[in-house]
A tleap script that builds the chain and sets N, CA, C and O, in Angstrom:
source leaprc.protein.ff14SB
mol = sequence {
  NMET ALA ARG LYS GLU ALA THR LEU TYR HIE
  LYS THR GLY ASP CYS GLU ASP THR ALA ILE
  LEU PHE ALA SER VAL LEU GLU ALA LYS HIE
  PHE ASP VAL VAL LEU ILE ILE TYR HIE GLU
  GLN VAL ALA ALA GLY VAL ASP LEU PRO GLY
  VAL SER GLY PRO TYR PHE GLU LEU ASP GLY
  SER HIE TYR LEU PHE CYS GLU THR THR GLY
  THR SER TRP ASP VAL GLY GLU VAL PRO ASN
  ASP VAL SER VAL VAL ALA GLN ASP VAL VAL
  GLN VAL CPRO
}
set mol.1.N position { 60.878 260.856 47.033 }
set mol.1.CA position { 59.171 260.166 46.144 }
set mol.1.C position { 58.224 261.047 46.466 }
set mol.1.O position { 58.002 261.803 47.412 }
set mol.2.N position { 57.568 260.687 45.152 }
set mol.2.CA position { 56.087 261.476 44.960 }
set mol.2.C position { 55.075 260.939 45.913 }
set mol.2.O position { 55.207 259.902 46.563 }
set mol.3.N position { 54.141 261.672 45.931 }
set mol.3.CA position { 53.290 261.413 47.197 }
set mol.3.C position { 51.955 260.191 46.768 }
set mol.3.O position { 51.240 259.577 47.561 }
set mol.4.N position { 51.951 260.123 45.152 }
set mol.4.CA position { 51.363 258.541 44.865 }
set mol.4.C position { 52.100 257.382 45.793 }
set mol.4.O position { 51.581 256.573 46.562 }
set mol.5.N position { 53.092 257.528 45.550 }
set mol.5.CA position { 54.248 256.378 45.799 }
set mol.5.C position { 54.866 256.122 47.341 }
set mol.5.O position { 55.483 255.177 47.832 }
set mol.6.N position { 54.385 257.479 47.898 }
set mol.6.CA position { 54.443 257.183 49.208 }
set mol.6.C position { 53.106 256.672 50.210 }
set mol.6.O position { 52.952 256.123 51.301 }
set mol.7.N position { 52.398 257.135 49.282 }
set mol.7.CA position { 50.913 256.700 49.546 }
set mol.7.C position { 50.965 255.297 50.059 }
set mol.7.O position { 50.524 254.865 51.124 }
set mol.8.N position { 51.641 254.613 49.017 }
set mol.8.CA position { 51.112 252.971 48.592 }
set mol.8.C position { 53.001 252.845 49.687 }
set mol.8.O position { 52.959 252.053 50.629 }
set mol.9.N position { 53.889 253.327 49.544 }
set mol.9.CA position { 55.137 252.351 50.660 }
set mol.9.C position { 54.170 252.566 52.188 }
set mol.9.O position { 53.926 251.611 52.924 }
set mol.10.N position { 53.821 253.616 52.400 }
set mol.10.CA position { 53.142 254.008 53.412 }
set mol.10.C position { 51.810 253.188 54.592 }
set mol.10.O position { 51.605 252.951 55.783 }
set mol.11.N position { 51.177 253.015 53.171 }
set mol.11.CA position { 49.826 252.655 53.544 }
set mol.11.C position { 48.889 253.415 54.422 }
set mol.11.O position { 47.893 253.033 55.035 }
set mol.12.N position { 49.656 254.995 54.298 }
set mol.12.CA position { 48.796 255.701 54.329 }
set mol.12.C position { 48.168 257.385 54.597 }
set mol.12.O position { 48.357 257.791 55.744 }
set mol.13.N position { 47.811 257.872 54.119 }
set mol.13.CA position { 48.035 259.069 54.029 }
set mol.13.C position { 46.533 260.036 54.251 }
set mol.13.O position { 45.479 259.730 54.809 }
set mol.14.N position { 46.883 261.079 53.679 }
set mol.14.CA position { 45.702 262.332 54.167 }
set mol.14.C position { 44.506 262.317 52.892 }
set mol.14.O position { 44.748 261.719 51.844 }
set mol.15.N position { 43.071 263.115 53.135 }
set mol.15.CA position { 42.522 262.992 51.855 }
set mol.15.C position { 42.992 263.421 50.691 }
set mol.15.O position { 42.329 263.187 49.680 }
set mol.16.N position { 43.815 263.895 50.630 }
set mol.16.CA position { 44.236 264.701 49.025 }
set mol.16.C position { 45.572 263.649 48.802 }
set mol.16.O position { 46.285 263.725 47.802 }
set mol.17.N position { 45.723 262.960 49.565 }
set mol.17.CA position { 46.708 261.812 49.122 }
set mol.17.C position { 46.096 260.403 48.238 }
set mol.17.O position { 46.666 259.782 47.341 }
set mol.18.N position { 44.902 260.192 48.770 }
set mol.18.CA position { 44.411 259.023 48.719 }
set mol.18.C position { 43.934 259.319 47.473 }
set mol.18.O position { 44.125 258.465 46.607 }
set mol.19.N position { 43.306 260.416 47.145 }
set mol.19.CA position { 41.895 260.884 46.440 }
set mol.19.C position { 42.962 260.878 45.156 }
set mol.19.O position { 42.757 260.038 44.280 }
set mol.20.N position { 44.229 261.894 44.997 }
set mol.20.CA position { 45.105 261.579 44.051 }
set mol.20.C position { 45.780 260.238 43.830 }
set mol.20.O position { 46.366 260.239 42.747 }
set mol.21.N position { 45.877 259.287 44.381 }
set mol.21.CA position { 46.112 257.973 43.961 }
set mol.21.C position { 45.137 257.196 43.464 }
set mol.21.O position { 45.408 256.266 42.704 }
set mol.22.N position { 43.927 257.474 43.823 }
set mol.22.CA position { 42.663 257.134 43.311 }
set mol.22.C position { 42.434 257.388 42.193 }
set mol.22.O position { 42.081 256.477 41.444 }
set mol.23.N position { 42.574 258.838 41.676 }
set mol.23.CA position { 42.219 259.390 40.854 }
set mol.23.C position { 43.123 259.140 39.482 }
set mol.23.O position { 42.685 259.382 38.357 }
set mol.24.N position { 44.210 258.712 39.700 }
set mol.24.CA position { 45.683 258.508 38.799 }
set mol.24.C position { 45.231 256.926 38.347 }
set mol.24.O position { 45.485 256.513 37.216 }
set mol.25.N position { 44.534 256.095 39.361 }
set mol.25.CA position { 44.618 254.552 38.688 }
set mol.25.C position { 43.686 254.508 38.021 }
set mol.25.O position { 43.688 253.670 37.120 }
set mol.26.N position { 42.367 255.502 38.213 }
set mol.26.CA position { 40.726 255.388 37.281 }
set mol.26.C position { 41.849 256.027 36.063 }
set mol.26.O position { 41.868 255.187 35.163 }
set mol.27.N position { 42.192 256.457 35.933 }
set mol.27.CA position { 42.859 257.809 34.743 }
set mol.27.C position { 43.891 256.393 33.902 }
set mol.27.O position { 44.276 256.567 32.746 }
set mol.28.N position { 44.121 255.494 34.417 }
set mol.28.CA position { 45.344 254.534 33.943 }
set mol.28.C position { 44.456 253.495 33.262 }
set mol.28.O position { 44.766 252.741 32.340 }
set mol.29.N position { 43.238 253.610 33.927 }
set mol.29.CA position { 42.190 252.567 33.609 }
set mol.29.C position { 41.103 253.344 32.137 }
set mol.29.O position { 40.263 252.702 31.506 }
set mol.30.N position { 41.390 254.553 31.947 }
set mol.30.CA position { 40.646 255.176 30.976 }
set mol.30.C position { 39.501 255.590 31.102 }
set mol.30.O position { 38.747 255.725 30.139 }
set mol.31.N position { 39.067 255.953 32.734 }
set mol.31.CA position { 38.081 256.493 32.888 }
set mol.31.C position { 38.474 258.028 33.180 }
set mol.31.O position { 39.555 258.503 33.526 }
set mol.32.N position { 36.908 258.807 32.859 }
set mol.32.CA position { 37.446 260.151 33.150 }
set mol.32.C position { 37.278 260.762 34.539 }
set mol.32.O position { 36.109 260.655 34.907 }
set mol.33.N position { 37.964 261.288 35.313 }
set mol.33.CA position { 38.221 261.163 36.712 }
set mol.33.C position { 38.649 263.295 36.938 }
set mol.33.O position { 39.315 264.172 36.390 }
set mol.34.N position { 37.817 263.131 37.967 }
set mol.34.CA position { 38.385 264.909 38.610 }
set mol.34.C position { 38.319 264.873 40.102 }
set mol.34.O position { 37.693 264.215 40.933 }
set mol.35.N position { 39.510 266.165 40.126 }
set mol.35.CA position { 39.328 266.083 41.872 }
set mol.35.C position { 38.331 267.315 42.161 }
set mol.35.O position { 38.192 268.376 41.553 }
set mol.36.N position { 37.615 266.744 43.431 }
set mol.36.CA position { 37.020 267.864 43.678 }
set mol.36.C position { 37.446 268.325 45.270 }
set mol.36.O position { 37.803 267.625 46.217 }
set mol.37.N position { 37.252 269.829 45.153 }
set mol.37.CA position { 37.948 270.313 46.245 }
set mol.37.C position { 36.816 270.849 47.265 }
set mol.37.O position { 35.964 271.658 46.900 }
set mol.38.N position { 36.867 270.449 48.268 }
set mol.38.CA position { 35.627 271.186 49.412 }
set mol.38.C position { 36.233 271.421 50.198 }
set mol.38.O position { 37.141 270.654 50.518 }
set mol.39.N position { 35.902 273.102 51.154 }
set mol.39.CA position { 36.608 272.693 52.971 }
set mol.39.C position { 37.778 272.360 53.209 }
set mol.39.O position { 38.021 271.527 54.083 }
set mol.40.N position { 38.539 272.823 52.630 }
set mol.40.CA position { 40.264 272.268 52.717 }
set mol.40.C position { 40.195 270.651 52.574 }
set mol.40.O position { 40.756 270.095 53.518 }
set mol.41.N position { 39.622 269.743 51.584 }
set mol.41.CA position { 39.438 268.536 51.510 }
set mol.41.C position { 39.138 268.150 50.408 }
set mol.41.O position { 38.272 268.809 49.833 }
set mol.42.N position { 39.656 267.089 49.773 }
set mol.42.CA position { 39.829 266.319 48.196 }
set mol.42.C position { 39.385 265.029 48.530 }
set mol.42.O position { 39.680 264.212 49.403 }
set mol.43.N position { 38.291 265.088 47.231 }
set mol.43.CA position { 37.976 263.712 46.838 }
set mol.43.C position { 38.234 263.463 45.638 }
set mol.43.O position { 38.525 264.524 45.087 }
set mol.44.N position { 38.290 262.453 44.810 }
set mol.44.CA position { 37.556 262.160 43.313 }
set mol.44.C position { 36.789 262.140 42.900 }
set mol.44.O position { 35.854 261.969 43.682 }
set mol.45.N position { 36.541 262.223 41.985 }
set mol.45.CA position { 34.899 262.351 40.680 }
set mol.45.C position { 35.471 261.331 39.553 }
set mol.45.O position { 36.478 261.317 38.846 }
set mol.46.N position { 34.511 260.607 39.700 }
set mol.46.CA position { 34.756 259.277 38.084 }
set mol.46.C position { 33.404 259.910 37.039 }
set mol.46.O position { 32.379 260.064 37.703 }
set mol.47.N position { 33.315 260.134 36.154 }
set mol.47.CA position { 32.025 260.014 34.973 }
set mol.47.C position { 31.821 259.066 34.988 }
set mol.47.O position { 32.597 258.241 34.507 }
set mol.48.N position { 30.717 258.754 35.531 }
set mol.48.CA position { 30.048 256.875 34.744 }
set mol.48.C position { 28.801 257.298 34.076 }
set mol.48.O position { 27.819 257.618 34.746 }
set mol.49.N position { 28.796 257.312 33.036 }
set mol.49.CA position { 27.995 258.094 32.342 }
set mol.49.C position { 27.044 256.384 32.102 }
set mol.49.O position { 27.419 255.332 31.585 }
set mol.50.N position { 25.268 256.924 32.978 }
set mol.50.CA position { 23.883 255.850 32.727 }
set mol.50.C position { 24.238 255.811 34.486 }
set mol.50.O position { 23.164 256.035 35.044 }
set mol.51.N position { 25.057 255.663 35.261 }
set mol.51.CA position { 24.512 255.933 36.858 }
set mol.51.C position { 24.388 257.080 37.218 }
set mol.51.O position { 25.093 258.052 36.948 }
set mol.52.N position { 23.102 256.972 38.108 }
set mol.52.CA position { 22.455 258.342 38.353 }
set mol.52.C position { 22.985 258.425 40.075 }
set mol.52.O position { 23.020 257.506 40.893 }
set mol.53.N position { 23.319 259.696 40.228 }
set mol.53.CA position { 23.193 259.946 41.561 }
set mol.53.C position { 23.560 261.158 42.177 }
set mol.53.O position { 23.412 262.011 41.302 }
set mol.54.N position { 23.948 261.680 43.178 }
set mol.54.CA position { 24.246 262.855 43.600 }
set mol.54.C position { 25.697 263.569 42.907 }
set mol.54.O position { 26.707 263.344 43.573 }
set mol.55.N position { 25.857 264.232 41.899 }
set mol.55.CA position { 27.236 264.518 40.650 }
set mol.55.C position { 27.256 266.118 41.148 }
set mol.55.O position { 26.573 266.924 41.780 }
set mol.56.N position { 28.813 265.983 40.249 }
set mol.56.CA position { 29.798 267.588 40.531 }
set mol.56.C position { 29.616 267.496 39.298 }
set mol.56.O position { 29.451 266.408 38.745 }
set mol.57.N position { 29.619 268.871 38.549 }
set mol.57.CA position { 29.877 269.069 37.077 }
set mol.57.C position { 30.905 269.887 36.566 }
set mol.57.O position { 31.325 270.917 37.094 }
set mol.58.N position { 31.290 269.376 35.507 }
set mol.58.CA position { 32.834 270.533 34.960 }
set mol.58.C position { 32.558 270.229 33.471 }
set mol.58.O position { 32.837 269.047 33.272 }
set mol.59.N position { 32.267 270.632 32.727 }
set mol.59.CA position { 32.386 271.170 31.441 }
set mol.59.C position { 31.024 269.985 30.800 }
set mol.59.O position { 31.105 268.838 30.362 }
set mol.60.N position { 29.987 270.802 30.983 }
set mol.60.CA position { 29.030 269.540 30.493 }
set mol.60.C position { 28.833 267.557 31.281 }
set mol.60.O position { 27.832 266.846 31.369 }
set mol.61.N position { 30.242 267.313 31.677 }
set mol.61.CA position { 30.206 265.801 32.596 }
set mol.61.C position { 29.681 266.233 33.750 }
set mol.61.O position { 29.553 267.335 34.284 }
set mol.62.N position { 29.241 264.477 34.177 }
set mol.62.CA position { 28.464 264.790 35.471 }
set mol.62.C position { 29.817 263.542 36.372 }
set mol.62.O position { 30.340 262.478 36.044 }
set mol.63.N position { 29.890 264.329 37.417 }
set mol.63.CA position { 31.145 263.253 38.479 }
set mol.63.C position { 30.663 262.988 39.570 }
set mol.63.O position { 30.176 263.880 40.265 }
set mol.64.N position { 30.694 261.562 40.001 }
set mol.64.CA position { 30.177 260.866 41.011 }
set mol.64.C position { 31.356 260.950 41.993 }
set mol.64.O position { 32.556 260.998 41.724 }
set mol.65.N position { 30.676 260.959 43.333 }
set mol.65.CA position { 31.436 261.733 44.073 }
set mol.65.C position { 32.053 260.349 45.051 }
set mol.65.O position { 31.200 259.692 45.648 }
set mol.66.N position { 33.298 260.004 45.169 }
set mol.66.CA position { 34.298 259.091 45.698 }
set mol.66.C position { 35.269 259.813 46.778 }
set mol.66.O position { 36.173 260.641 46.889 }
set mol.67.N position { 34.518 259.000 47.427 }
set mol.67.CA position { 35.371 259.019 48.845 }
set mol.67.C position { 36.417 257.720 49.028 }
set mol.67.O position { 36.185 256.525 48.844 }
set mol.68.N position { 37.724 258.423 49.483 }
set mol.68.CA position { 38.479 257.592 49.639 }
set mol.68.C position { 39.002 257.415 51.127 }
set mol.68.O position { 39.721 256.444 51.358 }
set mol.69.N position { 38.681 258.302 52.155 }
set mol.69.CA position { 39.532 257.827 53.235 }
set mol.69.C position { 39.097 256.730 54.408 }
set mol.69.O position { 39.462 256.392 55.534 }
set mol.70.N position { 37.915 256.334 53.262 }
set mol.70.CA position { 37.302 255.276 54.368 }
set mol.70.C position { 36.978 253.922 53.913 }
set mol.70.O position { 37.666 253.644 52.931 }
set mol.71.N position { 36.350 253.170 54.187 }
set mol.71.CA position { 36.142 251.838 53.436 }
set mol.71.C position { 34.712 251.494 53.176 }
set mol.71.O position { 34.356 250.643 52.361 }
set mol.72.N position { 33.716 252.391 54.109 }
set mol.72.CA position { 32.379 251.824 53.491 }
set mol.72.C position { 31.586 253.137 53.169 }
set mol.72.O position { 30.651 253.593 53.826 }
set mol.73.N position { 32.446 253.938 51.409 }
set mol.73.CA position { 31.436 254.484 51.056 }
set mol.73.C position { 31.166 253.758 49.914 }
set mol.73.O position { 31.875 252.778 49.688 }
set mol.74.N position { 30.316 254.037 49.182 }
set mol.74.CA position { 30.078 253.545 47.749 }
set mol.74.C position { 30.309 254.639 47.146 }
set mol.74.O position { 29.901 255.624 47.762 }
set mol.75.N position { 31.012 254.923 45.778 }
set mol.75.CA position { 30.220 255.624 44.609 }
set mol.75.C position { 29.562 256.388 44.451 }
set mol.75.O position { 28.456 255.937 44.154 }
set mol.76.N position { 29.603 257.713 44.486 }
set mol.76.CA position { 28.337 258.849 44.456 }
set mol.76.C position { 27.804 258.771 46.064 }
set mol.76.O position { 26.730 259.357 46.200 }
set mol.77.N position { 28.166 258.357 46.913 }
set mol.77.CA position { 27.902 258.075 48.148 }
set mol.77.C position { 28.678 259.346 48.716 }
set mol.77.O position { 29.870 259.257 49.011 }
set mol.78.N position { 27.578 261.167 48.938 }
set mol.78.CA position { 28.445 261.970 49.408 }
set mol.78.C position { 28.436 262.094 51.235 }
set mol.78.O position { 27.414 261.680 51.781 }
set mol.79.N position { 29.249 262.499 51.882 }
set mol.79.CA position { 28.970 262.267 52.800 }
set mol.79.C position { 28.838 263.539 53.486 }
set mol.79.O position { 29.588 264.500 53.316 }
set mol.80.N position { 27.409 263.472 54.613 }
set mol.80.CA position { 26.777 264.985 55.377 }
set mol.80.C position { 27.369 266.125 55.313 }
set mol.80.O position { 26.655 267.126 55.252 }
set mol.81.N position { 28.945 266.280 55.312 }
set mol.81.CA position { 29.228 267.795 55.461 }
set mol.81.C position { 29.865 267.968 54.838 }
set mol.81.O position { 30.875 268.640 55.049 }
set mol.82.N position { 29.486 267.306 53.524 }
set mol.82.CA position { 29.443 268.134 51.929 }
set mol.82.C position { 28.604 268.170 51.250 }
set mol.82.O position { 27.626 267.456 51.030 }
set mol.83.N position { 29.173 269.485 50.698 }
set mol.83.CA position { 27.840 270.073 49.834 }
set mol.83.C position { 28.418 269.447 48.135 }
set mol.83.O position { 29.450 269.162 47.528 }
set mol.84.N position { 26.647 269.511 47.934 }
set mol.84.CA position { 27.125 268.969 46.271 }
set mol.84.C position { 27.402 270.288 45.637 }
set mol.84.O position { 27.516 270.286 44.411 }
set mol.85.N position { 27.536 271.485 46.319 }
set mol.85.CA position { 28.417 272.449 45.477 }
set mol.85.C position { 29.683 272.404 46.176 }
set mol.85.O position { 29.693 272.659 47.380 }
set mol.86.N position { 30.769 272.105 45.557 }
set mol.86.CA position { 31.806 272.054 45.568 }
set mol.86.C position { 33.124 273.526 45.229 }
set mol.86.O position { 33.276 274.144 44.175 }
set mol.87.N position { 33.825 273.686 46.456 }
set mol.87.CA position { 35.102 274.827 45.902 }
set mol.87.C position { 35.439 274.971 44.890 }
set mol.87.O position { 35.361 276.103 44.412 }
set mol.88.N position { 35.894 274.030 44.214 }
set mol.88.CA position { 36.793 273.453 42.519 }
set mol.88.C position { 36.569 272.127 42.260 }
set mol.88.O position { 36.575 271.283 43.157 }
set mol.89.N position { 36.352 271.848 40.989 }
set mol.89.CA position { 36.338 270.683 40.740 }
set mol.89.C position { 37.719 270.867 39.410 }
set mol.89.O position { 37.800 271.770 38.577 }
set mol.90.N position { 38.560 269.822 39.580 }
set mol.90.CA position { 39.276 270.541 38.592 }
set mol.90.C position { 39.917 269.059 37.403 }
set mol.90.O position { 39.987 267.983 37.997 }
set mol.91.N position { 40.249 269.031 36.199 }
set mol.91.CA position { 40.585 267.419 35.466 }
set mol.91.C position { 41.868 267.213 36.069 }
set mol.91.O position { 42.778 268.020 36.263 }
set mol.92.N position { 41.772 265.828 36.368 }
set mol.92.CA position { 43.210 265.199 36.453 }
set mol.92.C position { 44.200 265.398 35.405 }
set mol.92.O position { 43.979 264.958 34.277 }
set mol.93.N position { 45.277 266.026 35.680 }
set mol.93.CA position { 46.061 266.406 34.203 }
set mol.93.C position { 46.400 265.096 33.161 }
set mol.93.O position { 46.961 265.293 32.084 }
savepdb mol mol.pdb
quit
């Protein structure tokens, strides 16, 4: 069973699992999405033109942070333990 399907089936997953699932859903809806890797954690990022806030940059696009492991985070809200400088920002294939 692939990670996305396992996360749906078990209704749980770590940050990598939920970020990949979330990014896949957004990508299917034609959003420009990346994975943001920091301190051995993974989050999703989405490019929303016209929306401001802290962002991660890749190839000139600005990606708002999307925390997927909790329910009280807004798009663009960055947890205190996350630097706006990520270790890596990678395009979702």
